[in-house]
Each structure stands twice: as C-alpha cells, then as structure tokens.
The first five atom37 places (N, CA, C, CB, O) and aatype in JSON, in Angstrom:
{
  "aatype": [12, 10, 0, 6, 19, 9, 11, 2, 5, 1, 16, 1, 10, 14, 1, 15, 2, 7, 1, 17, 6, 7, 16, 14, 7, 11, 17, 18, 15, 3, 2, 5, 2, 19, 2, 16, 9, 16, 0, 6, 11, 14, 19, 6, 13, 9, 2, 2, 10, 16, 3, 13, 15, 10, 9, 18, 11, 2],
  "atom_mask": [
    [1, 1, 1, 1, 1],
    [1, 1, 1, 1, 1],
    [1, 1, 1, 1, 1],
    [1, 1, 1, 1, 1],
    [1, 1, 1, 1, 1],
    [1, 1, 1, 1, 1],
    [1, 1, 1, 1, 1],
    [1, 1, 1, 1, 1],
    [1, 1, 1, 1, 1],
    [1, 1, 1, 1, 1],
    [1, 1, 1, 1, 1],
    [1, 1, 1, 1, 1],
    [1, 1, 1, 1, 1],
    [1, 1, 1, 1, 1],
    [1, 1, 1, 1, 1],
    [1, 1, 1, 1, 1],
    [1, 1, 1, 1, 1],
    [1, 1, 1, 0, 1],
    [1, 1, 1, 1, 1],
    [1, 1, 1, 1, 1],
    [1, 1, 1, 1, 1],
    [1, 1, 1, 0, 1],
    [1, 1, 1, 1, 1],
    [1, 1, 1, 1, 1],
    [1, 1, 1, 0, 1],
    [1, 1, 1, 1, 1],
    [1, 1, 1, 1, 1],
    [1, 1, 1, 1, 1],
    [1, 1, 1, 1, 1],
    [1, 1, 1, 1, 1],
    [1, 1, 1, 1, 1],
    [1, 1, 1, 1, 1],
    [1, 1, 1, 1, 1],
    [1, 1, 1, 1, 1],
    [1, 1, 1, 1, 1],
    [1, 1, 1, 1, 1],
    [1, 1, 1, 1, 1],
    [1, 1, 1, 1, 1],
    [1, 1, 1, 1, 1],
    [1, 1, 1, 1, 1],
    [1, 1, 1, 1, 1],
    [1, 1, 1, 1, 1],
    [1, 1, 1, 1, 1],
    [1, 1, 1, 1, 1],
    [1, 1, 1, 1, 1],
    [1, 1, 1, 1, 1],
    [1, 1, 1, 1, 1],
    [1, 1, 1, 1, 1],
    [1, 1, 1, 1, 1],
    [1, 1, 1, 1, 1],
    [1, 1, 1, 1, 1],
    [1, 1, 1, 1, 1],
    [1, 1, 1, 1, 1],
    [1, 1, 1, 1, 1],
    [1, 1, 1, 1, 1],
    [1, 1, 1, 1, 1],
    [1, 1, 1, 1, 1],
    [1, 1, 1, 1, 1]
  ],
  "atom_positions": [
    [[119.43, 107.6, 69.78], [119.68, 107.35, 71.19], [118.4, 107.07, 71.93], [120.38, 108.52, 71.81], [118.32, 106.08, 72.67]],
    [[117.37, 107.92, 71.77], [116.11, 107.67, 72.47], [115.47, 106.37, 72.03], [115.15, 108.83, 72.25], [114.86, 105.68, 72.85]],
    [[115.58, 106.01, 70.75], [115.04, 104.73, 70.27], [115.67, 103.56, 71.01], [115.26, 104.59, 68.75], [114.99, 102.59, 71.35]],
    [[116.99, 103.65, 71.25], [117.69, 102.6, 71.97], [117.24, 102.54, 73.42], [119.2, 102.81, 71.89], [117.08, 101.44, 73.96]],
    [[117.03, 103.66, 74.05], [116.57, 103.7, 75.42], [115.16, 103.01, 75.51], [116.52, 105.2, 75.94], [114.9, 102.18, 76.38]],
    [[114.29, 103.4, 74.57], [112.96, 102.84, 74.59], [113.0, 101.32, 74.35], [112.08, 103.52, 73.55], [112.25, 100.58, 74.98]],
    [[113.86, 100.87, 73.43], [113.99, 99.43, 73.15], [114.47, 98.65, 74.37], [114.95, 99.2, 71.98], [114.06, 97.5, 74.56]],
    [[115.31, 99.25, 75.21], [115.92, 98.56, 76.32], [115.28, 98.91, 77.66], [117.38, 98.86, 76.37], [115.85, 98.59, 78.71]],
    [[114.13, 99.54, 77.65], [113.52, 99.96, 78.92], [113.11, 98.77, 79.75], [112.32, 100.86, 78.68], [112.83, 97.69, 79.23]],
    [[113.07, 99.0, 81.03], [112.66, 97.97, 82.0], [111.19, 98.24, 82.34], [113.58, 97.98, 83.31], [110.67, 99.34, 82.12]],
    [[110.55, 97.21, 82.87], [109.15, 97.35, 83.32], [109.17, 98.03, 84.72], [108.41, 95.91, 83.38], [109.51, 97.42, 85.73]],
    [[108.81, 99.29, 84.71], [108.69, 100.04, 85.98], [107.48, 100.92, 85.88], [109.98, 100.89, 86.29], [107.47, 101.88, 85.11]],
    [[106.46, 100.6, 86.66], [105.24, 101.36, 86.6], [105.16, 102.41, 87.7], [104.06, 100.43, 86.68], [105.58, 102.15, 88.83]],
    [[104.64, 103.57, 87.4], [104.49, 104.59, 88.47], [103.45, 104.14, 89.5], [104.06, 105.98, 87.85], [102.46, 103.49, 89.18]],
    [[103.71, 104.5, 90.74], [102.85, 104.09, 91.82], [102.34, 105.32, 92.65], [103.62, 103.09, 92.74], [101.39, 105.22, 93.43]],
    [[103.0, 106.44, 92.45], [102.58, 107.64, 93.2], [102.57, 108.87, 92.29], [103.5, 107.89, 94.4], [103.03, 108.82, 91.15]],
    [[102.04, 109.97, 92.82], [101.98, 111.24, 92.1], [101.13, 111.15, 90.84], [103.37, 111.7, 91.73], [101.49, 111.71, 89.81]],
    [[100.01, 110.45, 90.92], [99.09, 110.36, 89.83], [98.07, 109.26, 90.08], [0.0, 0.0, 0.0], [97.93, 108.76, 91.2]],
    [[97.36, 108.89, 89.0], [96.36, 107.85, 89.15], [96.28, 107.05, 87.87], [94.98, 108.46, 89.51], [96.6, 107.55, 86.79]],
    [[95.84, 105.8, 88.0], [95.66, 104.86, 86.89], [94.23, 104.82, 86.41], [96.09, 103.49, 87.3], [93.29, 104.93, 87.2]],
    [[94.07, 104.66, 85.11], [92.85, 104.28, 84.49], [93.11, 102.99, 83.76], [92.31, 105.38, 83.56], [93.85, 103.0, 82.77]],
    [[92.55, 101.91, 84.19], [92.91, 100.59, 83.63], [93.84, 99.89, 84.58], [0.0, 0.0, 0.0], [94.14, 100.43, 85.65]],
    [[94.31, 98.7, 84.24], [95.09, 97.9, 85.14], [96.34, 97.29, 84.49], [94.24, 96.81, 85.7], [96.26, 96.11, 84.16]],
    [[97.44, 97.91, 84.27], [97.55, 99.35, 84.05], [97.19, 99.63, 82.61], [99.0, 99.88, 84.38], [97.15, 98.74, 81.75]],
    [[96.93, 100.86, 82.38], [96.53, 101.3, 81.05], [97.03, 102.73, 80.8], [0.0, 0.0, 0.0], [98.06, 102.95, 80.16]],
    [[96.27, 103.69, 81.33], [96.66, 105.08, 81.15], [97.03, 105.65, 82.52], [95.51, 105.92, 80.48], [96.3, 105.45, 83.49]],
    [[98.17, 106.37, 82.6], [98.64, 106.97, 83.81], [98.43, 108.49, 83.68], [100.13, 106.6, 84.07], [98.95, 109.12, 82.76]],
    [[97.66, 109.04, 84.6], [97.46, 110.47, 84.67], [98.36, 111.03, 85.77], [95.97, 110.81, 84.93], [98.13, 110.78, 86.95]],
    [[99.35, 111.78, 85.39], [100.37, 112.23, 86.32], [99.88, 113.52, 87.01], [101.73, 112.47, 85.59], [99.15, 114.32, 86.42]],
    [[100.31, 113.69, 88.27], [100.12, 114.92, 89.0], [101.36, 115.8, 88.92], [99.76, 114.62, 90.45], [101.36, 116.91, 89.45]],
    [[102.43, 115.33, 88.26], [103.68, 116.03, 88.13], [103.56, 117.03, 86.94], [104.87, 115.01, 87.92], [103.35, 116.61, 85.81]],
    [[103.69, 118.31, 87.21], [103.55, 119.35, 86.18], [104.6, 119.2, 85.1], [103.63, 120.75, 86.8], [104.32, 119.51, 83.94]],
    [[105.81, 118.74, 85.43], [106.86, 118.56, 84.4], [106.42, 117.47, 83.4], [108.25, 118.17, 85.07], [106.63, 117.61, 82.2]],
    [[105.83, 116.41, 83.89], [105.33, 115.35, 83.01], [104.17, 115.89, 82.18], [104.88, 114.09, 83.84], [104.12, 115.65, 80.97]],
    [[103.27, 116.57, 82.77], [102.1, 117.12, 82.05], [102.5, 118.14, 80.97], [101.14, 117.78, 83.05], [101.84, 118.25, 79.93]],
    [[103.55, 118.87, 81.22], [104.07, 119.79, 80.16], [104.55, 119.03, 78.92], [105.23, 120.66, 80.71], [104.3, 119.44, 77.79]],
    [[105.25, 117.94, 79.17], [105.76, 117.14, 78.03], [104.65, 116.4, 77.33], [106.82, 116.14, 78.51], [104.68, 116.28, 76.1]],
    [[103.68, 115.9, 78.06], [102.57, 115.13, 77.44], [101.39, 115.96, 77.02], [102.09, 114.09, 78.38], [100.39, 115.43, 76.54]],
    [[101.5, 117.28, 77.2], [100.39, 118.19, 76.84], [99.14, 117.83, 77.64], [100.1, 118.12, 75.32], [98.03, 117.84, 77.12]],
    [[99.35, 117.53, 78.91], [98.23, 117.19, 79.81], [97.49, 115.89, 79.48], [97.25, 118.3, 79.8], [96.42, 115.63, 80.03]],
    [[98.08, 115.05, 78.56], [97.44, 113.81, 78.16], [98.06, 112.67, 79.02], [97.62, 113.54, 76.59], [99.18, 112.79, 79.51]],
    [[97.31, 111.58, 79.19], [97.85, 110.47, 79.98], [98.98, 109.77, 79.27], [96.77, 109.48, 80.31], [99.06, 109.8, 78.04]],
    [[99.84, 109.13, 80.03], [100.89, 108.28, 79.48], [100.3, 106.88, 79.42], [102.22, 108.32, 80.34], [99.79, 106.37, 80.41]],
    [[100.38, 106.28, 78.23], [99.82, 104.94, 78.05], [100.89, 103.87, 78.24], [99.18, 104.81, 76.65], [102.06, 104.06, 77.89]],
    [[100.44, 102.75, 78.8], [101.3, 101.6, 79.03], [100.7, 100.4, 78.31], [101.47, 101.32, 80.56], [99.5, 100.13, 78.44]],
    [[101.53, 99.67, 77.54], [101.1, 98.49, 76.87], [102.04, 97.35, 77.26], [101.05, 98.7, 75.35], [103.25, 97.46, 77.07]],
    [[101.49, 96.28, 77.81], [102.3, 95.16, 78.33], [103.3, 95.64, 79.35], [103.03, 94.44, 77.21], [104.45, 95.21, 79.36]],
    [[102.83, 96.57, 80.23], [103.67, 97.11, 81.29], [104.85, 97.95, 80.82], [104.16, 95.99, 82.1], [105.76, 98.22, 81.6]],
    [[104.85, 98.36, 79.56], [105.88, 99.23, 79.02], [105.3, 100.54, 78.56], [106.59, 98.56, 77.88], [104.17, 100.57, 78.06]],
    [[106.03, 101.62, 78.73], [105.55, 102.92, 78.32], [105.42, 102.99, 76.83], [106.46, 104.01, 78.81], [106.34, 102.58, 76.11]],
    [[104.31, 103.49, 76.34], [104.06, 103.7, 74.93], [104.35, 105.2, 74.64], [102.58, 103.29, 74.54], [103.51, 106.05, 74.92]],
    [[105.51, 105.49, 74.09], [105.9, 106.84, 73.77], [105.43, 107.32, 72.41], [107.37, 106.95, 73.85], [105.79, 108.42, 72.0]],
    [[104.67, 106.55, 71.71], [104.31, 106.89, 70.33], [103.52, 108.2, 70.23], [103.5, 105.77, 69.71], [103.64, 108.88, 69.21]],
    [[102.74, 108.57, 71.23], [102.01, 109.84, 71.2], [102.87, 111.03, 71.57], [100.83, 109.77, 72.13], [102.55, 112.17, 71.23]],
    [[103.96, 110.76, 72.28], [104.82, 111.84, 72.76], [105.97, 112.05, 71.81], [105.34, 111.54, 74.18], [106.29, 113.19, 71.48]],
    [[106.62, 110.98, 71.35], [107.81, 111.05, 70.53], [107.46, 110.88, 69.07], [108.83, 110.01, 70.96], [106.89, 109.87, 68.67]],
    [[107.8, 111.87, 68.3], [107.62, 111.8, 66.83], [109.01, 111.82, 66.17], [106.72, 113.01, 66.28], [109.88, 112.6, 66.55]],
    [[109.18, 110.97, 65.2], [110.49, 110.95, 64.5], [110.75, 112.2, 63.74], [110.56, 109.79, 63.56], [111.8, 112.32, 63.11]]
  ]
}
C-alpha cells in the first residue's frame, strides 16, 4: 500500500514549519511529529518528489 502511495504521489513541497537546504533539496522540519519519524534527519526531495528511501525500509 505505501509503495503505491509513493508511486502516485503528487509534487507538493513544504513551505512552512521548517527550512530548506538546497533548491529544493533537504527539508528540515520544525514539526516534532515529523522529526520523530525521521529521527531528526532532513527529508530529502529529488525532482520535487519526497525520497522516502532513508525512512522506509522494506
């Protein structure tokens, strides 16, 4: 199910509650719920799509 969601995701980049490093590249969230899931690591975006490879393991 998650793989299907990732495959069909839309391009939606965060604009608030954090900061960008790159244009876009890495998103550093100020949201503690996000930081708990990502272990305080940035969320990476490739071609304007979220790269879940560091968060989601098969």
